[in-house]
N, C-alpha and C positions, 0 to 999 in steps of 0.2 A: 347241065353245066359241064363246062369244060374242065377237065382235070389237068391242072398243070403242076408239073413238079417242083419241088424245091429249088434245084438247080436251074431250071428255066425261069423261074420267079426271081432267081438272083441275077440272071441275064438281064431280064426285064427291067429290074430295079437298077443295075449298073448302066443299062443304056439311058434310063431316064435321068440318072444322076450326070452322065456325060452331056446329056442333052442340056441340062440346066447349066453346067459350066460352059457348053458352047454358046447357049443363048446369052449368058452374061458377059462372056469374052469377046466375042465377034459381033452380036447385035447390040448389046448395050454399052460396049467397050469399057467394061468394068474389070477390074483386077479379079484374078482367080481366087483372091483371099477375101474376107469380108463377108458381104451380103451372099455372094455366090456360094461360099462355104456354108453358111446358114441354111439356105434353101436347100443345098444337096445333102445337108444331113438331115433335113426334114424328109426329104424323099427317100433317102437310105433307111431312116427308121421306119418309115410307112411301109417300104418293101419288106423289110425284115417282119414287121407286125402283121402283114398280110400273109406272109409265110407261116408264121407261128398260129395266127388264128385259123386259117384254113385247115392246116394240118391237126391241129386241136381239134376242131369241130368234126373232121372227118374221122378221127380215131378217138372215140370218147375214152378209151381205155388207158390212152397214152400217158406216160409218166413223165418226170422231169427230163430224163435221159433222151427220151425219143423227141420230146417237144424241141428241146436244146439242140438236137441234132439236125432237125428241119430248117431251124434258124441259121446253125452253123453252114450247111449247104448253101445257103440262101446268100450269105453274107460274104463267104469266100468267094463265090462266082462274081458278085457284085464288086468285091473289092478289086479283083483281076482286072475285071473291065475298065474299074476307074484309074488304076495304075498304068495299064497300057495307054489310055487316053492321055493321061498328064505327061507320060513320056513323050509321046507324040506331039502334044502341044509345046512342051519345053525344048524338044528337038527342033521344030519348024519355026520357033519364035525365039531365037537367042536373045533378042532384045530383052526379054524377060529377065535374064540373067545380067545382061549388061546395065539395065535401070538399076538393079539392086547393087550392083558393083560400084555404080556412079555414085549412088546414094551414100553407100558405106565409105568410099574414098572422101566424099565431101565431110563426112562426120569425123573421120580421121584427121583430115587437114584442119578443120576447125578445133578440135581437141589440140593439136600441136605437139602432140607426144611423139610422133613418128615422122622420119624423114619421107621425102617423096619416093626414094628407091624402095624404102620399107613397104610403102603403101601399094607401089605397084608390083611388088614380090607378093603381098598378102592379095591383091587383085588376082594375079596368076594362080594362086593355089586355089582360090575360090572359083574361078572358071573352071578347073579340073575336077572339083567336088561339088558343084552345084546341082547337077543332075541326080547323082546318087542320094544326095540329102534330101532332094525335093521327093524322090520316089520313096524313100525310107521313111520320110515323114507322113507321105500319104499313106503308106502300106500300115504304119503304126496308128495314125488317127483312126482309119477306117476298120482296122482290125478290132481295135479296142471297143470302139464304139459298137460295132457289130456283136462282140462277145458280151458286154454289158446289156445291150437291148435283148439279145438271146437269153441270157441268164435270168433277167428280170421278167421277160416275157413267160419263158418256160417254167419259173419259180410259181408266177400267177397262174398261168393256165393248168398247170398240174394240179395246183390246189383245187381250182374250179373243177377239174375232172374228177378229183376225189370226192368233192361233195356231191357232184351229179351222181356217183356210184353209191354213196352211203343211204341207205334207206332210213328215212325219218321214222323215229319210233314215237 
């Protein structure tokens, strides 16, 4: 069996998540939110679980800290690749930003509480803040998800490792 480090498992996981987004965006012509997010979350969780399980099985005496660390190394690398991919997609496709601005402007016009000048000023501010907000949102959702999966997985697997080491009386 090939021994793949947790960092490399994170790279593989990140590439698979990027492929999911690529597939949904370019091939299915679907938005980056919704179904693409759910499928990418499933792939991301599976990649972290793969890293946790293989580490735990290879290191039967590993405790919570060591197992969590394996998941951490995996999800950090995966998140890095996903954020870079999202930055590239949003930079080369400014229409994503413009579509959101257009929808927001229509809602504000229908609401009737703002003047056209205020709406255009709001759109200008949104243009300048769009990419940082998208990237911060991506970082946060994947880091939180990775931390939760790693914590839960490490807790379960460290308990399982303790049971395997305890002799039955």
